[in-house]
Each structure stands twice: as structure tokens, then as C-alpha cells.
VEXDO-192622 format. One line per 3 residues: number of its first residue (from 1); their letters; for each residue x, y, z of N, C-alpha, C, O. Coordinates in nm, 2 decimals, decimal comma. Layout:
BEGIN
NUM> a> X:Y:Z:X:Y:Z:X:Y:Z:X:Y:Z; ...
//
This chain:
BEGIN
1> mvs> -4,18:2,19:-3,34:-4,20:2,09:-3,24:-4,10:2,12:-3,13:-3,98:2,13:-3,15; -4,15:2,13:-3,00:-4,06:2,15:-2,89:-4,02:2,03:-2,82:-4,10:1,95:-2,78; -3,89:2,01:-2,81:-3,85:1,89:-2,74:-3,83:1,90:-2,59:-3,79:2,01:-2,55
4> kpl> -3,84:1,80:-2,52:-3,84:1,81:-2,38:-3,68:1,79:-2,35:-3,61:1,71:-2,41; -3,63:1,88:-2,25:-3,49:1,87:-2,22:-3,46:1,74:-2,16:-3,54:1,67:-2,09; -3,34:1,69:-2,19:-3,29:1,57:-2,15:-3,25:1,59:-1,99:-3,18:1,68:-1,95
7> dps> -3,29:1,49:-1,92:-3,26:1,48:-1,77:-3,13:1,40:-1,74:-3,14:1,28:-1,76; -3,03:1,46:-1,71:-2,90:1,38:-1,69:-2,89:1,32:-1,56:-2,80:1,24:-1,55; -2,98:1,34:-1,46:-2,97:1,30:-1,33:-2,96:1,14:-1,32:-2,89:1,09:-1,23
10> plf> -3,03:1,05:-1,40:-3,02:0,90:-1,40:-2,87:0,87:-1,44:-2,81:0,77:-1,38; -2,81:0,93:-1,53:-2,67:0,90:-1,57:-2,58:0,94:-1,45:-2,49:0,86:-1,41; -2,60:1,05:-1,39:-2,52:1,08:-1,27:-2,52:0,97:-1,16:-2,42:0,93:-1,10
13> klg> -2,66:0,93:-1,14:-2,68:0,84:-1,03:-2,61:0,70:-1,05:-2,55:0,64:-0,97; -2,63:0,66:-1,19:-2,56:0,54:-1,23:-2,41:0,55:-1,21:-2,35:0,46:-1,16; -2,35:0,66:-1,24:-2,19:0,68:-1,24:-2,17:0,69:-1,09:-2,07:0,63:-1,05
16> keq> -2,25:0,74:-1,00:-2,22:0,75:-0,86:-2,23:0,60:-0,79:-2,15:0,57:-0,71; -2,32:0,53:-0,84:-2,34:0,39:-0,78:-2,23:0,30:-0,82:-2,18:0,22:-0,74; -2,19:0,32:-0,94:-2,06:0,24:-0,99:-1,94:0,28:-0,92:-1,87:0,19:-0,87
19> tda> -1,92:0,42:-0,90:-1,81:0,47:-0,83:-1,81:0,42:-0,68:-1,70:0,38:-0,62; -1,93:0,43:-0,61:-1,94:0,37:-0,48:-1,91:0,23:-0,47:-1,85:0,18:-0,37; -1,95:0,15:-0,56:-1,93:0,01:-0,57:-1,79:-0,02:-0,59:-1,74:-0,11:-0,52
22> mlg> -1,72:0,05:-0,68:-1,58:0,03:-0,70:-1,49:0,08:-0,57:-1,39:0,01:-0,53; -1,53:0,18:-0,51:-1,46:0,23:-0,39:-1,48:0,12:-0,28:-1,38:0,08:-0,21; -1,60:0,07:-0,27:-1,62:-0,03:-0,17:-1,54:-0,16:-0,20:-1,49:-0,23:-0,10
25> mqk> -1,53:-0,20:-0,32:-1,46:-0,32:-0,36:-1,30:-0,28:-0,33:-1,22:-0,37:-0,28; -1,25:-0,17:-0,35:-1,11:-0,14:-0,32:-1,09:-0,14:-0,17:-0,98:-0,18:-0,13; -1,19:-0,09:-0,10:-1,16:-0,09:0,05:-1,17:-0,23:0,10:-1,09:-0,26:0,20
28> dli> -1,25:-0,32:0,05:-1,25:-0,46:0,09:-1,12:-0,53:0,05:-1,07:-0,61:0,13; -1,07:-0,50:-0,07:-0,94:-0,55:-0,11:-0,82:-0,51:-0,02:-0,74:-0,59:0,02; -0,82:-0,38:0,00:-0,71:-0,33:0,09:-0,72:-0,39:0,22:-0,62:-0,43:0,28
31> dty> -0,83:-0,41:0,28:-0,84:-0,47:0,41:-0,80:-0,61:0,41:-0,73:-0,65:0,50; -0,83:-0,68:0,30:-0,78:-0,83:0,28:-0,64:-0,83:0,26:-0,57:-0,92:0,31; -0,58:-0,74:0,19:-0,43:-0,73:0,16:-0,37:-0,70:0,30:-0,27:-0,77:0,34
34> dqa> -0,41:-0,60:0,38:-0,37:-0,57:0,51:-0,36:-0,69:0,60:-0,26:-0,71:0,66; -0,47:-0,76:0,61:-0,46:-0,88:0,69:-0,36:-0,99:0,65:-0,29:-1,04:0,73; -0,36:-1,01:0,52:-0,26:-1,11:0,47:-0,12:-1,06:0,49:-0,04:-1,14:0,53
37> sra> -0,09:-0,93:0,47:0,04:-0,87:0,50:0,09:-0,89:0,65:0,20:-0,92:0,67; -0,01:-0,86:0,74:0,02:-0,88:0,89:0,05:-1,02:0,91:0,16:-1,05:0,97; -0,03:-1,12:0,85:0,01:-1,26:0,88:0,14:-1,30:0,82:0,22:-1,38:0,87
40> wfs> 0,16:-1,24:0,71:0,30:-1,29:0,64:0,42:-1,22:0,72:0,52:-1,28:0,74; 0,39:-1,10:0,77:0,51:-1,04:0,84:0,53:-1,12:0,97:0,64:-1,15:1,00; 0,43:-1,17:1,04:0,44:-1,25:1,15:0,51:-1,38:1,11:0,60:-1,43:1,18
43> rvk> 0,48:-1,43:1,01:0,54:-1,56:0,95:0,69:-1,53:0,92:0,77:-1,62:0,95; 0,73:-1,43:0,87:0,87:-1,39:0,84:0,95:-1,39:0,98:1,06:-1,45:0,99; 0,89:-1,32:1,08:0,94:-1,31:1,21:0,97:-1,44:1,27:1,07:-1,47:1,33
46> sev> 0,87:-1,54:1,26:0,89:-1,68:1,32:1,00:-1,75:1,23:1,07:-1,83:1,29; 1,02:-1,73:1,11:1,11:-1,79:1,04:1,26:-1,74:1,08:1,35:-1,82:1,09; 1,27:-1,62:1,12:1,40:-1,57:1,17:1,42:-1,62:1,32:1,53:-1,66:1,35
49> dhw> 1,32:-1,63:1,39:1,33:-1,69:1,53:1,37:-1,84:1,51:1,45:-1,89:1,59; 1,31:-1,91:1,42:1,34:-2,05:1,39:1,49:-2,08:1,36:1,55:-2,16:1,42; 1,54:-1,99:1,27:1,69:-2,02:1,23:1,77:-1,97:1,34:1,88:-2,03:1,36
52> sel> 1,74:-1,87:1,41:1,82:-1,82:1,53:1,84:-1,93:1,63:1,94:-1,96:1,69; 1,71:-1,99:1,66:1,71:-2,10:1,76:1,80:-2,21:1,72:1,87:-2,26:1,81; 1,81:-2,25:1,59:1,90:-2,36:1,53:2,05:-2,32:1,56:2,12:-2,40:1,62
55> atk> 2,08:-2,19:1,52:2,22:-2,14:1,54:2,25:-2,15:1,70:2,37:-2,18:1,73; 2,16:-2,12:1,78:2,20:-2,13:1,93:2,22:-2,28:1,97:2,31:-2,31:2,04; 2,13:-2,36:1,91:2,14:-2,50:1,94:2,27:-2,57:1,89:2,34:-2,65:1,96
58> lag> 2,31:-2,53:1,76:2,43:-2,58:1,71:2,56:-2,53:1,78:2,66:-2,60:1,80; 2,55:-2,40:1,83:2,66:-2,35:1,91:2,68:-2,42:2,04:2,79:-2,41:2,10; 2,57:-2,48:2,08:2,58:-2,55:2,22:2,61:-2,69:2,21:2,63:-2,76:2,31
61> trs> 2,61:-2,75:2,08:2,63:-2,89:2,06:2,79:-2,94:2,10:2,88:-2,86:2,09; 2,79:-3,07:2,14:2,92:-3,11:2,17:2,98:-3,22:2,08:3,10:-3,25:2,09; 2,89:-3,27:1,99:2,92:-3,37:1,90:2,85:-3,36:1,77:2,75:-3,29:1,76
64> vpe> 2,91:-3,43:1,66:2,85:-3,42:1,52:2,71:-3,49:1,53:2,62:-3,43:1,47; 2,69:-3,60:1,60:2,56:-3,65:1,59:2,46:-3,56:1,66:2,35:-3,55:1,61; 2,50:-3,50:1,76:2,40:-3,40:1,84:2,37:-3,28:1,74:2,26:-3,24:1,73
67> ale> 2,48:-3,24:1,67:2,44:-3,12:1,57:2,35:-3,17:1,46:2,26:-3,09:1,42; 2,38:-3,30:1,41:2,30:-3,34:1,31:2,15:-3,36:1,34:2,06:-3,34:1,27; 2,13:-3,41:1,46:1,99:-3,42:1,52:1,93:-3,29:1,53:1,81:-3,28:1,50
70> ayq> 2,00:-3,20:1,58:1,94:-3,05:1,59:1,90:-3,01:1,46:1,79:-2,96:1,44; 1,99:-3,02:1,36:1,97:-2,97:1,22:1,85:-3,05:1,15:1,76:-3,00:1,08; 1,85:-3,18:1,19:1,73:-3,27:1,12:1,60:-3,22:1,18:1,50:-3,21:1,11
73> kca> 1,61:-3,19:1,31:1,47:-3,15:1,38:1,44:-3,01:1,32:1,32:-2,98:1,29; 1,53:-2,92:1,31:1,50:-2,80:1,24:1,45:-2,81:1,10:1,37:-2,73:1,06; 1,51:-2,89:1,03:1,48:-2,91:0,87:1,32:-2,96:0,87:1,24:-2,91:0,79
76> aer> 1,29:-3,06:0,96:1,17:-3,13:0,96:1,05:-3,01:1,00:0,94:-3,01:0,94; 1,09:-2,92:1,10:1,00:-2,82:1,14:0,99:-2,72:1,03:0,88:-2,67:1,02; 1,08:-2,69:0,96:1,09:-2,60:0,84:1,00:-2,65:0,72:0,93:-2,58:0,66
79> mqm> 1,00:-2,79:0,69:0,91:-2,85:0,60:0,77:-2,83:0,64:0,69:-2,80:0,56; 0,74:-2,85:0,77:0,60:-2,84:0,82:0,57:-2,68:0,79:0,46:-2,65:0,74; 0,66:-2,59:0,82:0,61:-2,45:0,81:0,60:-2,42:0,66:0,51:-2,34:0,63
82> aae> 0,67:-2,48:0,57:0,65:-2,46:0,43:0,51:-2,50:0,38:0,44:-2,44:0,30; 0,48:-2,63:0,43:0,34:-2,67:0,40:0,24:-2,58:0,45:0,14:-2,56:0,37; 0,25:-2,53:0,56:0,14:-2,44:0,62:0,15:-2,30:0,53:0,05:-2,23:0,50
85> dgl> 0,27:-2,26:0,49:0,28:-2,14:0,40:0,20:-2,16:0,28:0,12:-2,07:0,23; 0,21:-2,28:0,22:0,13:-2,32:0,10:-0,01:-2,30:0,12:-0,08:-2,24:0,04; -0,05:-2,35:0,23:-0,20:-2,35:0,27:-0,24:-2,20:0,29:-0,33:-2,16:0,23
88> rmt> -0,17:-2,13:0,36:-0,19:-1,97:0,38:-0,21:-1,90:0,25:-0,30:-1,82:0,23; -0,11:-1,93:0,16:-0,11:-1,87:0,03:-0,23:-1,89:-0,04:-0,29:-1,80:-0,10; -0,27:-2,02:-0,04:-0,39:-2,06:-0,12:-0,52:-1,99:-0,06:-0,60:-1,94:-0,13
91> edc> -0,53:-1,99:0,08:-0,63:-1,93:0,14:-0,64:-1,77:0,13:-0,75:-1,71:0,12; -0,53:-1,71:0,13:-0,52:-1,56:0,09:-0,57:-1,54:-0,05:-0,65:-1,45:-0,07; -0,52:-1,62:-0,15:-0,56:-1,59:-0,28:-0,71:-1,62:-0,31:-0,77:-1,56:-0,40
94> qri> -0,77:-1,72:-0,23:-0,91:-1,75:-0,24:-0,99:-1,63:-0,18:-1,10:-1,59:-0,24; -0,95:-1,58:-0,07:-1,02:-1,47:-0,01:-1,02:-1,34:-0,11:-1,12:-1,28:-0,13; -0,91:-1,32:-0,16:-0,90:-1,20:-0,25:-0,98:-1,23:-0,38:-1,04:-1,14:-0,43
97> mqk> -0,98:-1,34:-0,43:-1,07:-1,37:-0,55:-1,21:-1,36:-0,51:-1,29:-1,31:-0,59; -1,25:-1,42:-0,40:-1,39:-1,40:-0,35:-1,43:-1,26:-0,34:-1,54:-1,22:-0,39; -1,35:-1,18:-0,28:-1,38:-1,03:-0,27:-1,40:-0,97:-0,41:-1,50:-0,91:-0,44
100> itg> -1,32:-1,00:-0,50:-1,32:-0,94:-0,64:-1,45:-1,00:-0,71:-1,53:-0,92:-0,76; -1,47:-1,13:-0,72:-1,59:-1,19:-0,78:-1,71:-1,15:-0,72:-1,81:-1,13:-0,79; -1,72:-1,13:-0,59:-1,84:-1,09:-0,51:-1,87:-0,96:-0,55:-1,98:-0,93:-0,59
103> sls> -1,78:-0,86:-0,55:-1,80:-0,73:-0,59:-1,85:-0,71:-0,72:-1,94:-0,63:-0,75; -1,79:-0,79:-0,82:-1,82:-0,77:-0,96:-1,97:-0,83:-0,98:-2,05:-0,78:-1,07; -2,00:-0,93:-0,91:-2,13:-0,99:-0,94:-2,24:-0,92:-0,85:-2,36:-0,92:-0,90
106> ngw> -2,21:-0,87:-0,74:-2,32:-0,82:-0,65:-2,32:-0,67:-0,64:-2,42:-0,61:-0,61; -2,20:-0,61:-0,65:-2,18:-0,47:-0,62:-2,21:-0,37:-0,73:-2,23:-0,25:-0,71; -2,21:-0,42:-0,85:-2,23:-0,33:-0,97:-2,37:-0,32:-0,99:-2,44:-0,42:-1,01
109> pka> -2,43:-0,19:-1,00:-2,56:-0,17:-1,04:-2,59:-0,20:-1,19:-2,50:-0,18:-1,27; -2,70:-0,25:-1,21:-2,73:-0,30:-1,35:-2,79:-0,17:-1,43:-2,87:-0,09:-1,37; -2,74:-0,16:-1,56:-2,79:-0,05:-1,64:-2,93:-0,05:-1,67:-2,98:-0,15:-1,72
112> ss> -3,00:0,05:-1,65:-3,14:0,06:-1,68:-3,17:0,12:-1,83:-3,10:0,22:-1,87; -3,26:0,07:-1,89:-3,29:0,12:-2,03:-3,42:0,21:-2,02:-3,47:0,27:-2,12
//
């Protein structure tokens, strides 16, 4: 009995589809990480500017109550910034998880039998 040769092309096609899907997911993740990184870098710069501004204000104060007022205002602004940081962190994590779960549920080809 002569057997028909096995055609490996469907296996290669499936492997290529999975590789392409994985590369697409990695590109999406890298883009998302890049956006988050740029936002956090900007945030760090604003933190430095914030504390530098306090140092300038404190250097120009003429009394203890004036210095305490400047510090109190700075601390209140910093608390607001911390709340915004928490929100940004949550949003960044959600975006990353959406990219991963979206790629896993939609981007992977189904095995055929």
C-alpha cells in the first residue's frame, strides 16, 4: 500500500499565524509601555519642578507663618498629585491588561483538526 506524503504546509501556516499574532501583541505592548513611560517621565519632571518651586518660596519667606503657609500649600498640591498618580497607574495597568487579554482572545488562530 502506498501512503500519501504528509503535507507540512498547514503546520507552517499555523506556526506563522501564531508568530505574527505574538509579534503584534508585543508591538502593542511596547507601544503602550512607551506611552506610559513618557507620561511618567513628564510626571517626574513636574515633581522636581514642584519641590524646586517650594524651595524658592521658602527662601523668599520673611516669617515662620509665611513659610508654614507655603509648605502647607505645597503639601496639599502634592497630595492631589499623589491621587492623580494612583489614577494614572490604574489606567496604565488596565490598558496593558486589555492589550494582553485582547491579543490572547482575538489574536491567536484556532487550531484546526
